[in-house]
N, C-alpha and C positions, 0 to 999 in steps of 0.2 A: 211624609215620605216624599222625597224629591220626584221620584218617577211617577207617583200617582198624580202629583200636580201637573206634570208634563202630559199625562194621558188626558186629564181634564181639559187642557188647552186644545188638544186634538178634537175632543168631543165638542167643545164650544165653537171651535172653528167650523166644524161641519154643520152644526145646528144653525149657525148664523147666516148660512148662505142659501141661495135658491138652487135647487137641484132638478135636473131633468134626465131621466134614463129610460131605456126601453124595457125595463123590468115590468112585469105585470102588476097592476094595482092589487094590493093584498086583500085577501078575503079576511073575515074576522079571524083573529088569532086562534090557533088550536088550543085545546085545553092543556093546562099544565098538570101533569100527573105526578103522583108521589111514587118514589121507587119502592120496590119490594125487597126486603132483606134477603140476601143469599142469591139473588138473581143479578148477574152482571149486566150493567148498562154502560159503564165507562170502560174505555180501552186500557186504562192504567189508573193507579191511585192518584189522588189529587191532594196536594199539600196547600193549606190555606193559612193565612194570617188573619185571625179573627179575635176581636177583643183583646189584642195584645198578646195572644198565645198562638203557637203553631199547632195545627191539628191535621190529621190525615183522614180524608174521605176515601173509603174503600171502593172497589169497582162496582159494588152493588148500588152505590149512590145513596145508601141509607145509613151504613155503619160509619160512625165518625169517632175517632179516638184523639183526644188531646195529648200532644207529645211533650209539651213544656209546662212548667209550673213556676215561672219566673215571678219575682216580687220586687217592687221598688218602693221608695219612701212615700211617694205621692199617690193618694187614692184618686181614682177617677181618670188616671192617665194610663194608656196601654203600656205595659212593661216592654214589649218587644216592638221596635219601630221598623225593622227591616230584616230580610232574610233571603237566603239563596240555598239551592240544593245542588249537589253533585252526586251522581249515582254511586260512585266509588268512595269519594272523600267524605260524604255525609252532608250535614246541614250546618250552616253558619248563620248567626243572627246577632243583631245589636240590641242590647238592653239599655234603655235610657235612664240610668241611675242619676240621682241628684248631683253627686260629686263629679261624675263624668261617665260617658258611655263605656260599656264593656262589650267586648266581642267574644262570643261563645261558640264553640264547635261541638257538635254531637254526632253520633252515628245516624244512619238514615232513619232509624226508628225512634230517634230522640233520646236514646239512652247515653249514659256516660258523658254528661256535659262537662266541658273543660273551658275555662276562661283563658283565651290566648292573647288578649290585649285588654288592659285596664289602667288608664292613666287619668288622674283628675284634670278636669277642664278640657278634655278632648272629646269632640263630638264626631260621631261616625255615621255614615249613611251609604246608600247605593252599593252594598256589598255584592261582589261578583266573584265566583270561583273562576280560576283559569281553567281552560279545557282539560288539562291533565291533572287537575286537583292539587297541584303543588303549591299554589299561592292564592291569596285572596286580594282582590283589587277593590278599592273603596274610595269614597269621598271623605276628606278630613277637614274639619273646621276647628279652629283654635279659640277657646274661650278663656285661656289663661291670661293673666296680667302679671308680669310682662309675657308676651307671646314667645314661645320657644320654637315653633315650627310654622311655616307658611301654610295657608289653606290651599287645598288642591287635591289632585288625584295621587293616591299612594298605593304601594304594594306591601303586603305582609306575608311572610312564609306561613304555610298552612299549619305549622306547628307552633306559631307565635314567634315573638322576637321584636325586632326594631322596624318601625315604619320606614319605608324607602320612598322618598319623593320622586314622582315621575313627571308630573306636570303641575306647576304652580298656577294658581289663579292670577289673572292679569292684575297689575298694580292699578290703583285708582288714580285716574288722571286729574280729576277735579272733585274734591270732596263735596263742594257746594252744588255742583252741576255735573255729575258724572256722565260719561258718554255711554251709549248703548254698546260701543265697541269693547268696553271693559267686560270680560267674560270670566265665568267660573266653570269648573269642569268636574264631571262625575262619570265613572265607567258605566256603560250600558250593556253592550253585547259583544262577546268575543266571536271571531269567526272560528269554525270547527277545527282549523289547523293550528290555532294559537298564533297566527302571524299578524293579525290586525285587530284592533279594538275599536268598536264604535263608541264614541264618547259624547255625552250630552254637553254641549257648549251653550250655557245660558247667560243672558245678560244679568250681571250681578245685582243691578238695581231696578230691573224692569221685568215684566212678564214676556219673555222672548227666549225661545229655546230652539236649537237645531242640532242635528246629529252630524258629527264630523268623524273623520278617520284618523286614528293615532297609530303610527308605525313604531313599535318598540325598537326596531333595529337602529334607526337613526333619530328616534324620539321627535319625529315631526308630525304636525297636524295637517290634514288636507280637507278643505271644505268641498262638498259636492259642487260641481260646475253645472248650474241650472239656468234656465232662461231668465231674462230680466223680469223682476217683479215676482219671482217665486223663490221658495226656500224649502229646506227639509223641515219636517215636524218631528219633535221628540215623542217618545212613548211607544212606538210600534215599528218593528223592522224584522227582517229575517236575512240570514246569509245563504248564499249558494254553498253547497257542500264542499266545494274545493277552495272556498275562501277568496275567489277571484272578484266577486262582486256582492253587494248587498242590495236588497230590495227595501227602499225607503218610501215613506209618504212625503210627496213633494207637490207643491202648488202655491198659489197665492194665499193671502191671509184668509180668504173665504173658504178654503178647504182644499185638500190634496187628492191626488191620484197616486197610483203605484208606479214608481220609477226604479230602474236598475242603475246602480252607480258603481263604476269600476273602482276597485279598492286602491289601485295604484295611481290612476290619472284623475280620479274624481269625476270623470265625465258621466253625466246622467242621461239616460234614455227612457222615454215614456213606455210603459208596458200596458197599463190599463187604457181602455179606449178613451178617446177624447170625450169630455163631458161627464165622465163617470167619477163620482167621488167615492173614496174607498177608505176602509179601515182594515187593520190586521192582515197585512200580506203574509202569505205562506206558500211553500212550494211542495208539490208532490210530483216527482219526476220532472217533466218539462212543463207541467201545467201550473198556472198561477191560481191560487185560491185567495179570496179576500171577501170582506163584507161590504157589499155595495149599499150606498145610502141614497134614498130617494125621498123627495118631498111629496107628501100627500096632503089632502085637503086640510086636515086638522093636526098635522105634525109631520112625522118622519117614519119611514119603514127601513128595515135592515134585512138584507138578503144574503145568505151564504151563496157564493158564486164561484164557479170554475171558469177560467179562461184558458183556452188551448193556445198553442203557439201561433196559430193562424188568426187569432183574435176573436174566435167564436166564444161567446159567453153562454153559460148554462146555469140557471138557478138550481141550487142543490136542495132547497126546501122552501116552503112558503115563507114569505117575509114575516118578521115579527115587529112589534111596535114599541116595545119597551126599550128605552135608550140604554145601550151598553156603555158602561163606564170602564170596565176592564174586559178584554177578550183574550182567550188563549185557545188556539187551535190544538186539537188533540195531536199527539206525535205522529199518528198514522193518517191524519187528515179526515177522520171519520165524523167530525163535528167540532163545535166550539163549546167551551165553558165560558160563561159571561156573568159578571156582576152587572145587573140591570137596575135602572131607576124605575120604581113603581109608584103608584099613587100614595102608598103608605110607607115608602122608604126605599130600601134596596133588597134585591133577592138574588140568589145564586141559582143559575139555570144551566142545564145541559141541553144544547140544541143539536141533535144528531142529524146527519145527512139523511134525506129521505122524507117519508110522509109521517113518521112517528111524531107524537106530541113532544113538547119540551118536558124535561124532567126537573122537578124542584129538588135542589140539593140542600143539605142541612147547613144552617149558619145560626149564629146568635142574633139577638135583637140589634146589636151594634153593627153587624154586617162584616163581610170579608173585605179586607183592604189590599190583599195581594194573593196571587195564585202562582203555583209552580206545579207542573205535571211531574209525576214520578215515571218510572220505567215500565213500558209495556212488558208484561210477563212473557217468557218464552213458552211457545206452544209445545205441549208434550207429544 
């Protein structure tokens, strides 16, 4: 999965650098508890991609229901490689069949699966719903010979039909020694108004990825304007609710902080304090939430942190030591779900704000590769 690779680049960038912050030295990590069936711990259901199938973890954190039963020709390969969720339009996912990937749409509970795109030799990834649920944006790669379509970013009607090219990958300048300036493109995150799309721009032949702004009105790309020696990192970002700006991870190769980038001008402004390395920016009102990263004697610690508009930072729970590979803030900012690296593999954890212990969430031995929050239920 393209986006999981990008997130790992963020993780490696943070781990490779020396970090100094004012957060307290962590105490031994609190116990990880098992959830109790029937007692809500999560603010909303959680949809996960695990062992190549989509499952829903209910709010009790214990009940897990598998929603898909896809099969492909090759054993040992996860059938579903990518997915996205829209609260009204349903779930869309990619099945990696041998002849060519197929795009499937279901209801929010996984029922009534319908194939909306299936062409031999076509590879699909990075599927993203439009905010209104009328279209699906995706990355397309062509494995046909001869090729019938260029690789790049495409749009497909939610009901299926013909792929529409929006942004083709850059042509290769020199096949023997290609430049880092040759870029490929994948959709990442729409602003809530549907005006601007954050796009992953990655070097086609190198491990190098940044987030850029794509404006559908004039089909132009705009890179963030950042200080010399810095760039945006792929994998984690959040939009302001009015779509005027996005919060990106920006910094040197040694690791980023949180910056706000104007969607129209690309001008970047630092938000997190100097010297703070950060993961997973999020907004609650005017407050910035993020995961602060600190080097400790034998590794790293990660602390859920709130920063007020005046720059005051407040730890929201004790630091934890397991390295997060994927992080998703709850829609209400009440905590994070994270896939973390442990001594024995990976684990899925709920880290709530406050003094409660982390909660172990169910996953298979192969582990969760992608996470999407469902909708917080309305209070009666």
